[in-house]
N, C-alpha and C positions, 0 to 999 in steps of 0.2 A: 626620437629625432628632435622633438621640440626642446628637450633638455640640451641636446648637442648644439642647437642653434643659439640658445641662451648662453651657454658656456663659451661658444665662439665669440659672441659679441662682447662678453665680459673680458676675454683674453685680448681682444683687439682694441678695447677701450683706451688703454694708455697711448697707443699709437695715434688715435684720433685726438685725444686731449693735448698731446704735446707736439702735434704736427706743425703748429705755427711758431714754435720757439726753438726749432732745431738748427737753424742756420747759424753756425758759429765756427769759423775757420780755425779757431784756436783749440778746438776739442780734438783730441787724439783717440782713435778707436783702440780699445783694449779688449783682450780676451777672445777675439774672433778666431785667431789661429790656434791650432792644437799645441804649438810650441810655446805659447804665452805662459809664463810662470809668475803669478801674481797672488797677493793676499786678497781673497774675495769672500764675501758672504752673499749667498744666492738663495732665492726662494723660487721654487719651480713647481707651480700648479699645472695640472693637465688632465687629460682623459685618454685612455686606451679603449677603443671600441673593438671588442673581441669578435662579436657576431652581431652586426647591425640588424639583421633580420629578426633575431631573437631578443634583442634589447640587452645583450650582455656587454657590460663595460666596467671599467675600473677608473674611478676618480682618485687622484692622488695629489699630495703636496709633499715635496721633498725639500728639506733644508740642507744646503751644502756650505761647508766652510773649508777653504784651502788657505794654507799659510806658507808664504814664501820664506825659505830659510835664508840665513846670512849669505850663503852662496846662491846667487840668483838662478843657478842651473837646477836647483832642487826646490820642490815643495811637497807638502804632505796635506792630506785632507780627510774629511769625514763627511758622509752623506747619510742623513737620517730621514727615512720615508714615513710620513703619516698618511694613512690610506683609508679610503672608504670604497668598498667593493659593492657594486650594484649588479644584480642579475636575478631575473625571475621574481622581481618585486621584493627582493631581500637585500638588506644592507649589512655591511660588516665594517666596523671601525677599529682602528688600532695602529700599533707600531709595526712597521715592516722590518726587513733585514737591514741592519746598519752596514754601510760599506766604508772600509778604511783604504786609503790609497797613498802611494808615494810615486813621484814623477821626477824624471831627469831629462834635461835637454842638452844636447851636444851640438857643436858647430863643425861642419865640413868646410863651408866657405861662408861668406857674408850672407848669401842668399839661400844657401843649402844647409838645412838643419835636420837633426834626427832626434827622436825621443824614445825613451824607455819608460814603461809604466808597470807597476805591480799593484793589484787590487785584491783585497780580502773581504768577502761578504760573510757576515757572521749571522748565525741563526737566532736573532733576537726578537723575531716577530711575536707579538702578544697573543696572536691566534694562529694556529697552524696554517689556515688558508691564506694568510697574508705573507708567508715566507716559504722558502724551499726546504727548511728543516735540517739543512746541512751546511757546513762550512764550504765556501766556494772560493777558489783562487783563480786569478785571471792575469797572467802576464801578457804584455803587449809591446809592440815596437812599431815605429812609423818614420817616414821621411817627409820632409816638406820643402818645397822650392817656391820662392817668391820672385815674381817678375817686377820690373821697374815701374810698370804702369798700374800697379795696384792689385793685379790678379795673383793668386797663389793656387798651388795644387799640392795635395798631401795624400799619402796612401799608407795604410797600415794593416797589421794583422793582430788578432787578439784570440787567445784560447781560454775557454771557460771549463773548469773541472771541479766538481764537488768531491770531497775526499773524506769527510768524517761527520757523523751526526746520526739522524734517524734513518735506520736501514730500510724502513718501509717507504721512504720517499724516493721519488724518481732520481736516478743518477744524471747529473749534468755533464755532458762531454760534447762540447760543440766549439766551433770556430767562427770568427767573423772577419771578413775581408772588407775593408772600408776605404772609400776615397772621398776627398773633399775638393770641390772646384769652387773657389771663392773669389770675391772681389771686395776690396776695402776702398772706400772713397777717400779723397784727400781731406774730407771734413769730418763727418761723424756717423757714417752708416756703413753697413756691410750686407752682402748677400752670399749665401752658400748653398750649393747643391750637394747632397750627401747620400749617395747610393751605398747600401750595405748588403753584402751577401753572407747569409748565415748557413752553416752546414752542421747538421745534427748527426753525430756519429753513433749515437745510441739507437737510432730509429732508421735503419736501412739507408743511412747517409742522405736523408731527405734534405732539401735545400729551400731557401726562401730569399728572394730579392726584395728588400724593403727600401723605399725611396723617401727621403726626408728633405725638406727645404728649410732654410733659416734666413730670416730677415731681422736685422736689429739696428739699433742706433744708440749713440752715447748722449747723455744728458748731463749738463753742468760738469763735465770732465771726469766724474767719478761714479756715475751710475749708468748702467746699460740695461736696455729693454730688448728682448727678442721674442719673436713668434716662430714656432717650429711645427709645421704640419707634416704628416707623413702618411704613407699608405702601402699596403701590400701590392707589389708590382708583378711578381711571377713566382713560380715554384710550387712544389707539392706540399711543402710545409707552410701552413697558413696560420700563423700565430695570432694575427689580429687583422681586422679590416683596415682600420686607419687610426691615427692618433693626432692630438693637438696639444702643444705645450706652450706655456708662457714662461719666460725667464726674467727675473728682476735681480740684477747683480750689482753689489756695492764693492768698490775697490778701495784698498788701503785705509780701512777703518782703524787699524792698529799698526 
């Protein structure tokens, strides 16, 4: 628990340091909506607490790069996880499974958008415990509606399926239904409530409701900071107790 408190303070430090210099009406919020397609470089450290009572947790740092193609409706990306898993006083360091992604955004009306996504997770983990040992494909689709007062709502569905690799590893066959209830300020900050319902079809259709929150702000027009805590809210599937993430995202570097 002491480690968790220290990590929380570390993740929250940027919000404290920059709190006096955020008032800037010319800064536009970027990247808060799921339909935003931008060239970004992101560093995402965090902690997943699997069992707080037993001290089981995973600390991680994921580097994400997404490139907006010439057609602004498309972008492609790669996510590289560097991980240290702690549990029962044992540590494990190395590379996790690299994720490749492509995204498309379409327009129904000026305020009503939709998105399509395809992700491929590759079994690149340097140690078997840091990855799933199989290729995993994840198609997804979502809708987003923006209100004139800065609020927006989005909902989507995503399917995860592992299809080739180490036959001894567990098969992934699950679905996620997700909603975003968000507010973007006229200046430089945003808030999002993000409930997610997971359904595991391989294990008697067990379910988990996981609730996350996101608070972020823009700094100098091309840097975003966000804090994202979450916790298990309900369901027989209990993948973890809670998590905490920090995101630092740079826009349009190339």
